[in-house]
C-alpha positions in Angstrom: -65.3 -77.6 -143.3 -68.8 -77.4 -144.8 -70.3 -74.1 -144.2 -74.1 -72.8 -143.7 -75.9 -70.4 -145.8 -74.4 -66.9 -145.3 -72.2 -67.6 -142.8 -68.7 -66.9 -142.9 -65.7 -70.2 -143.2 -64.1 -70.5 -139.3 -60.6 -69.9 -139.2 -59.5 -72.6 -137.2 -56.1 -73.7 -136.8 -55.7 -72.2 -139.9 -51.4 -71.6 -139.1 -49.3 -74.3 -139.5 -47.5 -75.7 -136.1 -44.4 -75.3 -135.2 -43.4 -78.9 -136.4 -45.7 -78.8 -139.3 -44.1 -76.1 -140.7 -40.7 -77.3 -139.9 -41.4 -80.5 -142.1 -42.8 -78.4 -145.3 -40.1 -75.7 -145.0 -37.2 -78.5 -144.9 -38.8 -81.0 -147.2 -38.9 -77.7 -149.9 -35.8 -76.4 -148.9 -33.8 -79.7 -149.7 -35.9 -79.9 -153.1 -34.6 -76.6 -154.2 -35.8 -75.5 -157.0 -37.6 -72.1 -158.0 -40.9 -73.6 -157.5 -39.9 -75.3 -153.8 -38.8 -72.3 -152.3 -41.4 -70.3 -154.1 -43.8 -72.5 -152.0 -40.8 -72.3 -148.8 -41.7 -68.7 -148.9 -45.1 -68.9 -149.0 -45.4 -70.9 -146.3 -43.5 -68.8 -144.2 -45.6 -66.2 -144.7 -48.4 -68.2 -143.7 -49.7 -67.2 -147.5 -52.0 -70.2 -148.0 -53.7 -68.0 -151.0 -50.8 -67.4 -152.3 -49.9 -71.4 -152.6 -53.6 -71.7 -154.2 -52.4 -69.2 -156.7 -49.3 -70.7 -158.4 -49.8 -72.0 -161.7 -50.3 -75.1 -162.7 -47.1 -77.7 -163.1 -47.2 -78.4 -167.2 -45.1 -81.1 -167.2 -44.5 -80.4 -170.8 -42.2 -78.0 -169.9 -40.0 -80.8 -168.2 -37.3 -82.3 -170.0 -36.3 -84.8 -166.6 -38.6 -87.3 -164.3 -36.9 -85.7 -161.4 -36.9 -82.1 -162.2 -41.1 -82.7 -162.9 -41.1 -84.7 -159.4 -39.5 -82.2 -157.3 -41.8 -79.6 -158.4 -44.7 -81.3 -158.3 -44.1 -82.9 -154.9 -43.5 -79.5 -153.6 -46.8 -78.0 -154.8 -48.4 -81.1 -153.2 -47.0 -81.5 -150.0 -49.8 -78.7 -149.0 -52.3 -78.7 -151.4 -55.0 -81.2 -150.1 -53.8 -80.2 -146.0 -56.5 -79.9 -144.0 -56.2 -76.9 -142.2 -59.6 -76.7 -140.5 -60.7 -73.6 -143.3 -61.8 -72.6 -146.5 -61.5 -69.9 -148.4 -64.2 -67.7 -148.6 -66.8 -68.0 -151.2 -66.3 -71.7 -152.0 -69.5 -73.0 -151.3 -70.4 -70.3 -153.2 -68.3 -71.1 -156.2 -68.7 -74.7 -155.7 -72.8 -74.6 -156.4 -72.0 -71.8 -159.7 -69.9 -74.4 -161.3 -72.8 -77.2 -160.2 -75.1 -74.3 -161.9 -72.7 -73.8 -164.8 -73.1 -77.4 -165.6 -76.5 -77.4 -165.7 -76.6 -74.9 -168.0 -74.0 -77.0 -170.3 -76.4 -80.1 -170.3 -79.1 -78.0 -171.5 -77.4 -76.4 -174.5 -76.1 -80.2 -174.9 -80.0 -81.5 -174.6 -81.3 -79.4 -177.5 -78.0 -80.2 -179.7 -79.0 -84.1 -178.9 -83.0 -83.8 -179.4 -83.2 -83.5 -183.9 -81.2 -86.9 -183.4 -83.5 -88.1 -181.3 -86.5 -87.3 -183.1 -85.0 -88.1 -186.7 -85.1 -84.2 -188.0 -85.1 -84.5 -191.3 -82.0 -81.6 -191.6 -79.3 -84.0 -189.9 -75.9 -83.9 -190.6 -75.5 -87.1 -192.3 -71.7 -88.1 -190.8 -72.5 -87.2 -187.1 -76.0 -89.7 -187.7 -73.8 -92.1 -188.7 -71.4 -91.6 -186.1 -73.9 -91.5 -182.9 -75.7 -95.0 -184.8 -72.0 -96.4 -184.6 -71.9 -95.5 -181.1 -75.4 -96.8 -180.2 -74.3 -100.0 -181.4 -71.1 -100.4 -179.5 -73.2 -99.5 -176.4 -76.0 -102.0 -177.1 -73.0 -104.8 -177.8 -71.9 -103.5 -174.2 -74.6 -104.2 -171.9 -77.4 -106.0 -174.4 -81.0 -105.6 -173.7 -82.9 -104.9 -170.2 -85.8 -107.6 -169.9 -86.1 -106.9 -166.1 -85.0 -104.7 -163.2 -82.4 -106.2 -161.4 -83.0 -107.1 -157.4 -81.0 -103.9 -155.8 -78.3 -103.7 -153.5 -77.6 -101.8 -150.1 -74.4 -99.1 -150.9 -72.1 -97.9 -148.2 -73.2 -94.4 -148.2 -75.9 -91.8 -146.7 -79.3 -91.7 -148.6 -82.1 -89.1 -148.2 -83.5 -90.7 -144.7 -80.1 -92.3 -143.7 -77.8 -90.0 -142.2 -73.6 -90.5 -142.7 -73.6 -91.6 -139.1 -76.4 -94.1 -139.4 -76.7 -95.6 -142.5 -76.0 -99.3 -141.9 -77.5 -102.0 -143.7 -80.1 -102.3 -140.2 -80.5 -98.8 -140.2 -81.6 -98.7 -144.0 -84.1 -101.3 -143.1 -85.8 -99.9 -140.6 -85.2 -96.0 -141.6 -88.0 -94.4 -143.3 -88.3 -95.7 -146.8 -87.8 -92.5 -149.5 -88.3 -92.8 -153.3 -89.6 -90.7 -156.2 -93.1 -91.0 -158.3 -90.6 -93.1 -160.9 -89.6 -95.6 -158.6 -92.9 -96.8 -157.2 -92.9 -99.6 -160.3 -89.8 -101.2 -158.5 -92.5 -102.2 -155.1 -93.2 -105.3 -156.7 -89.8 -106.5 -157.2 -89.4 -106.1 -153.2 -92.3 -108.2 -152.6 -91.3 -111.7 -150.9 -88.0 -110.1 -149.8 -86.1 -109.9 -146.4 -86.8 -106.4 -146.3 -90.1 -106.5 -148.0 -91.1 -108.3 -144.9 -89.3 -106.6 -142.5 -91.5 -103.7 -143.1 -94.4 -105.6 -144.5 -97.0 -103.4 -141.9 -95.5 -100.3 -143.7 -95.5 -101.7 -147.3 -99.3 -103.0 -146.3 -100.2 -99.6 -145.2 -98.4 -97.6 -148.6 -96.6 -95.8 -145.7 -94.1 -94.5 -147.8 -92.3 -91.2 -148.5 -92.6 -89.7 -151.8 -89.8 -86.8 -152.1 -89.0 -84.7 -155.6 -85.6 -86.2 -155.4 -82.2 -86.2 -154.1 -81.1 -83.6 -151.7 -77.5 -81.7 -152.5 -74.3 -81.7 -150.2 -70.4 -80.9 -151.2 -67.6 -82.5 -149.9 -64.1 -82.0 -148.8 -61.7 -81.9 -152.2 -59.6 -78.5 -152.2 -59.4 -75.3 -150.6 -60.0 -73.6 -153.0 -63.7 -75.8 -154.4 -65.3 -78.3 -153.1 -67.0 -81.6 -154.8 -70.4 -81.6 -155.5 -72.6 -84.6 -154.8 -76.2 -85.7 -154.0 -78.2 -88.1 -151.6 -80.7 -90.3 -153.1 -83.8 -92.2 -152.0 -83.6 -94.8 -150.2 -85.3 -97.1 -152.7 -84.3 -94.9 -155.3 -80.2 -96.1 -154.2 -81.2 -99.7 -153.5 -82.4 -100.3 -157.4 -79.6 -97.6 -158.9 -77.2 -99.8 -157.0 -78.6 -103.2 -158.4 -78.3 -101.4 -162.5 -74.6 -100.6 -161.6 -73.8 -103.9 -160.7 -75.8 -105.6 -163.7 -73.8 -103.1 -165.7 -70.7 -104.2 -164.3 -71.7 -107.9 -164.7 -72.5 -107.0 -168.4 -69.1 -105.7 -169.0 -67.6 -108.6 -167.5 -68.9 -110.8 -169.9 -67.2 -108.7 -172.7 -63.9 -108.9 -170.9 -64.0 -105.2 -169.0 -63.3 -106.6 -165.6 -63.7 -103.3 -163.7 -62.2 -104.6 -160.4 -58.8 -104.8 -162.7 -58.9 -101.6 -164.7 -57.6 -99.1 -162.3 -54.0 -101.3 -162.2 -54.4 -101.5 -165.5 -54.8 -97.9 -166.5 -51.5 -97.7 -164.7 -49.5 -99.8 -166.8 -51.1 -98.3 -169.9 -50.4 -95.1 -168.2 -46.8 -96.1 -168.3 -46.6 -97.4 -171.3 -47.6 -94.4 -172.9 -45.2 -92.3 -171.1 -42.5 -94.4 -172.7 -43.3 -94.8 -176.2 -46.1 -92.1 -176.7 -48.7 -94.9 -178.1 -51.3 -94.1 -175.8 -53.2 -90.5 -174.4 -54.6 -90.1 -171.6 -58.0 -88.5 -171.5 -59.8 -87.1 -168.3 -63.0 -84.8 -168.0 -63.7 -82.1 -165.9 -67.3 -82.9 -163.6 -67.8 -85.8 -165.8 -71.1 -86.9 -164.1 -72.7 -83.2 -163.9 -72.4 -82.8 -167.6 -73.7 -86.3 -168.5 -77.3 -84.9 -170.4 -79.6 -86.6 -170.6 -80.7 -86.5 -174.1 -77.3 -88.6 -174.7 -78.4 -91.2 -172.3 -81.8 -91.1 -173.9 -80.0 -90.7 -177.9 -77.5 -93.6 -176.8 -78.7 -96.5 -175.1 -81.4 -98.8 -176.0 -84.9 -97.9 -174.8 -85.3 -101.1 -172.0 -81.9 -100.0 -170.0 -83.1 -95.9 -170.8 -86.4 -96.2 -169.3 -85.1 -98.6 -166.3 -82.3 -95.9 -165.7 -84.7 -92.5 -165.9 -87.2 -94.1 -163.9 -84.8 -95.0 -160.9 -82.8 -90.8 -161.2 -83.9 -88.1 -159.5 -84.8 -85.7 -161.8 -84.6 -82.7 -159.0 -82.4 -81.5 -156.5 -82.8 -79.9 -153.3 -80.5 -77.1 -153.3 -80.8 -75.0 -149.8 -84.6 -75.6 -149.5 -85.2 -75.1 -153.3 -86.1 -77.6 -156.0 -83.9 -77.5 -159.1 -85.3 -79.3 -162.4 -81.6 -81.1 -163.9 -80.7 -81.2 -167.3 -78.1 -83.5 -166.5 -78.8 -87.4 -166.0 -77.8 -88.6 -163.1 -75.4 -87.0 -159.9 -72.4 -88.4 -158.5 -74.2 -90.2 -155.3 -76.3 -92.4 -157.8 -76.1 -95.5 -158.1 -75.1 -96.3 -161.4 -73.6 -93.1 -162.7 -70.1 -94.9 -162.5 -70.8 -97.6 -164.7 -73.0 -95.7 -167.3 -70.4 -92.8 -167.4 -68.0 -96.0 -168.5 -70.1 -97.9 -170.7 -70.8 -94.4 -172.7 -67.3 -93.0 -172.4 -66.1 -96.6 -173.9 -68.2 -96.4 -176.8 -67.4 -93.1 -178.1 -63.8 -93.9 -178.0 -64.4 -97.7 -179.5 -65.9 -95.8 -182.0 -63.5 -92.8 -183.2 -60.6 -95.5 -182.4 -62.1 -97.7 -184.8 -61.2 -100.6 -183.1 -62.0 -102.4 -180.0 -57.9 -103.0 -178.7 -55.6 -100.6 -176.8 -59.3 -98.6 -175.4 -60.3 -99.0 -171.9 -62.1 -96.7 -169.7 -62.6 -96.7 -165.8 -65.3 -93.8 -165.3 -63.9 -90.8 -166.7 -60.9 -91.9 -166.8 -60.0 -92.5 -170.7 -56.8 -94.2 -172.1 -56.8 -94.3 -176.5 -54.1 -94.7 -179.2 -52.4 -90.9 -179.1 -53.3 -90.5 -182.8 -56.5 -91.0 -182.8 -57.0 -88.4 -179.3 -57.8 -85.9 -180.9 -61.0 -87.4 -182.8 -62.3 -88.7 -179.3 -62.0 -84.9 -177.6 -63.7 -83.5 -180.3 -66.5 -86.2 -180.1 -66.4 -86.0 -176.6 -66.8 -82.1 -176.4 -69.8 -82.4 -179.4 -71.5 -84.7 -176.8 -71.1 -81.7 -173.9 -68.1 -82.8 -172.1 -65.3 -80.8 -171.1 -61.4 -82.7 -171.3 -59.8 -81.6 -168.4 -56.3 -80.0 -169.6 -54.3 -79.9 -167.3 -54.8 -83.9 -166.9 -54.7 -84.9 -170.2 -51.8 -85.7 -172.1 -51.9 -86.7 -175.8 -47.8 -85.5 -176.7 -45.9 -84.9 -174.0 -43.9 -87.6 -171.8 -46.2 -88.0 -169.0 -49.1 -89.9 -168.6 -51.8 -90.1 -165.7 -54.3 -92.6 -164.9 -56.2 -93.3 -161.6 -53.5 -92.6 -159.4 -51.0 -94.0 -161.3 -48.5 -90.8 -162.8 -45.9 -91.4 -165.3 -43.2 -89.5 -166.3 -40.7 -91.1 -169.1 -41.6 -94.7 -167.6 -40.8 -93.6 -164.2 -43.8 -93.0 -161.1 -43.7 -89.5 -160.2 -46.9 -89.2 -158.0 -46.2 -86.8 -155.8 -47.4 -87.6 -152.0 -50.3 -85.8 -150.4 -50.1 -84.7 -147.0 -53.5 -84.5 -145.8 -53.6 -84.6 -141.7 -52.7 -82.0 -139.6 -50.4 -83.9 -136.8 -52.7 -83.9 -134.1 -52.9 -87.8 -133.3 -50.2 -90.2 -133.4 -51.9 -91.9 -136.8 -51.3 -88.2 -138.2 -47.1 -88.9 -137.9 -47.3 -92.3 -138.9 -48.8 -91.7 -142.2 -46.3 -88.5 -142.7 -43.6 -90.7 -141.7 -44.5 -92.7 -144.3 -45.5 -90.0 -146.8 -41.8 -88.9 -146.7 -40.5 -92.6 -146.9 -42.2 -92.6 -150.5 -40.4 -89.2 -151.3 -37.3 -91.0 -150.5 -38.1 -93.9 -152.4 -39.0 -91.8 -155.6 -36.1 -89.5 -155.6 -34.0 -92.9 -155.4 -35.6 -94.2 -158.3 -35.1 -91.2 -160.1 -31.3 -90.8 -159.5 -31.0 -88.0 -156.4 -31.0 -90.6 -153.1 -28.6 -87.2 -151.7 -30.7 -85.1 -150.6 -31.2 -87.1 -147.2 -35.2 -87.2 -146.5 -34.1 -89.5 -143.3 -33.4 -86.3 -141.3 -36.9 -84.8 -142.0 -38.7 -88.4 -141.0 -36.5 -88.2 -137.9 -38.9 -84.4 -137.2 -41.6 -86.5 -137.6 -40.5 -89.3 -135.6 -39.8 -87.4 -132.7 -43.3 -86.1 -132.1 -44.5 -89.7 -131.6 -44.3 -91.1 -127.8 -41.4 -93.7 -127.7 -43.5 -96.7 -127.3 -46.1 -96.0 -130.4 -42.7 -95.9 -132.7 -43.3 -99.3 -133.8 -41.7 -100.3 -137.4 -43.1 -102.8 -139.9 -43.4 -103.6 -143.6 -44.9 -101.5 -146.2 -47.8 -103.8 -146.8 -49.4 -102.6 -143.5 -49.7 -99.6 -144.3 -50.0 -96.5 -141.9 -50.5 -99.3 -138.7 -46.8 -98.9 -138.1 -43.5 -96.5 -139.2 -42.3 -98.7 -142.8 -38.9 -99.9 -142.8 -37.2 -102.4 -144.4 -34.7 -103.6 -141.5 -36.4 -106.6 -139.6 -34.3 -106.1 -136.7 -36.3 -102.4 -136.4 -40.0 -104.6 -136.2 -41.6 -105.5 -132.9 -42.5 -109.1 -133.7 -43.3 -112.5 -131.8 -44.6 -115.8 -133.2 -47.3 -117.6 -132.2 -48.6 -121.3 -133.9 -46.1 -120.5 -136.6 -47.5 -117.3 -137.2 -45.7 -114.3 -137.1 -47.6 -111.2 -135.3 -46.1 -107.5 -136.2 -46.9 -104.7 -133.0 -48.8 -101.8 -134.6 -50.5 -99.3 -133.9 -54.1 -99.7 -134.7 -57.7 -98.3 -134.7 -60.1 -99.3 -132.4 -63.4 -100.6 -134.5 -64.8 -102.1 -131.4 -67.9 -99.8 -131.1 -71.1 -101.9 -132.7 -74.6 -101.5 -133.1 -75.8 -104.3 -131.3 -78.7 -106.4 -133.9 -80.9 -107.0 -130.6 -81.9 -103.1 -131.0 -83.9 -104.6 -133.9 -87.1 -106.3 -134.8 -86.4 -110.2 -135.8 -87.7 -109.5 -139.1 -84.7 -106.7 -139.4 -82.4 -109.1 -137.7 -83.6 -112.3 -140.5 -83.0 -109.4 -143.1 -79.2 -108.7 -142.5 -78.6 -112.4 -141.9 -80.3 -113.0 -144.6 -78.2 -109.9 -146.6 -75.2 -111.6 -145.2 -75.4 -115.2 -146.5 -75.7 -113.6 -150.0 -73.6 -111.2 -151.9 -74.3 -108.4 -150.2 -71.5 -105.8 -149.2 -71.6 -104.7 -145.3 -69.7 -102.1 -143.6 -68.6 -103.9 -140.1 -68.1 -107.7 -139.4 -71.0 -109.5 -137.2 -69.3 -111.5 -134.7 -70.3 -115.2 -133.4 -72.3 -114.6 -130.0 -72.7 -111.3 -130.0 -74.4 -110.4 -133.4 -73.9 -106.8 -134.0 -73.0 -104.3 -136.7 -70.0 -101.8 -136.9 -71.2 -98.1 -138.2 -69.9 -95.7 -140.6 -68.0 -94.2 -138.4 -66.6 -97.1 -136.0 -63.2 -96.1 -135.2 -63.6 -94.3 -132.4 -59.6 -94.6 -131.7 -56.2 -96.3 -131.9 -54.4 -98.5 -129.8 -50.9 -100.9 -129.8 -52.2 -104.0 -131.1 -50.4 -107.1 -132.8 -51.3 -108.0 -136.4 -50.6 -111.4 -138.3 -47.9 -110.9 -140.9 -46.6 -114.4 -141.9 
C-alpha cells in the first residue's frame, strides 16, 4: 500500500486471521526445522518485523536439497503476503536507494568519460576490452537507419492512468512528449493515430514535458520497487525500439520469448555439474549509466535511444536530472540491458557458446564467472550476492531454483484469504509444496491435512476440481473422478470458478477516427488488452476483472 509523502503507513488488517494463522503455523510446524519453528514462533507472536530481520538463507550452508527446501519454504511462506501495511519508512528507503543508484551512476559516468573522449592516459587493457565489447554489441544489433514505428505497451503513461490505458484511451488522451521526442512526429504522419488527432497535430496542441514521473510498486514489506511513467509519445516509440532490438537478437539466434525456459534448463544443469554459474544484478535498470550506453552502442542507436529517453524524473513535485540512461518503465530498458550484459559476458568468456542473458539474469561458464562479475562492477553494476551462485550446488534464474538438479522453488503466498479465489490459489500452492516434498523424498508430512483447512473455507458449491493446466480456476487434482465435467460436440468442459471480464469500454464512446485507428492496430501485430467482440465492438480496460463466478471452460 503506497503512502503519501509525510503520511504514516496505515495498519490495516495487520494480523493474520484465525484460519490464515492456522495454515501458516501448521505448515511450519510440520516442516520441523529450527528455521521453520522460528518462523512459527514469530508468527504466533505477530512479530512480522522479526520475520523480516531473519538472516537470508544461504544455499551453501545446506548439504541436501530437502533441507534447503524446508527452510526456504518456511521463509517464503509469508515473505510476500499482502498484509495491508508496510513497515515505517518503506517509501523513504525506496527513494533513498533510488538516489543512491543515481550517485553510483554519476561515478560510473565519470569513470567512463575518458574512454569516450579518448584520453591520453587510458589503461590499454581496459581500452581494448571496451573495444571488443563494442564490437560484440554491433554484432548483435547492427546499425539503425531510421526510427522504427512505435508500439502501444500495456502500462500507464504520464497522461494515461492505469485505470484508463486501453489503446483507445492512449490514442485520444493528451499527447505528452519530451523535447527530444519531437523528432518522431514526422514518423507519425500517415498513421491512423495521426489521423485521429490530426487537429491537435496541425495546431501543435501537444504537451511538452521535461521527463517521466517517479512512482513505486509493491515488492516486499521492507522496500518497494521504483518505476517511472513515461510521456505517451516517448513510450510509444521507446517500445518500437525495444521490439526492433528483439528482432535483431532473433536474427542472431537469440529468441527472447524462449529464453526464460532455456534459462531454467541451464540453471538446473549448472546445479548438477557446476559447469554454469548464474549471476543476478541489484537494481540493474537504475544503475545503467548514460556513458556506459554512449560508450558501447553504435552512434546511430545511441542517438535514437537518447532522444526518446526521459532525461529528468519528477519526484515529489521536484525535477531530478538523471545520471542513469533509462528506468524501469521505459519501453526499451529490458532489451538494452540484455544486449549490454550479453556483450560483456561474451567478451569475458571468449566465446558466445554457453552464455545466455535475459535482462539481468546472466548465465556463464563457472570458470569465467569471476571475470564477468569484475567487468560488470567496472561498468557500474552491482551483483546481488544472495542470488549469484558460482561454486555451491544451487542455481537460480528466471524463476527457477535448483539444488543438485532438483526443483526447490518455494511457493510464495501473496493474497490474504478474503475471497474464494484466494482460497483456491492457496490450496493449489500447498499442492505444489506437497509435490515438491514428494520429489525430494519426504512425502510423509501429511500436507494434505493443511489443504483440508483451506478447503473448508470454501463454500461447497465452489469446491470444483480440475487439472493443473487450468491454473487457479479450480482446485488441483489428478483424480479425474473428482472433476465436474460435461461433454458437448466432442469437447470436454470443466466446471471452474472463473473471473468475470465482462466490463467493456464501448468503442461507440470514441470518434470514428479513433475506432478506425484501433481497428487498424488490431489488424496488424499490435497487442490489445482484451477482446473486441463481434457485433459489440469494445475494449476491456486493464482492471476488467470485476468478480468471479462458476462457469465452464474447454479442456479437451
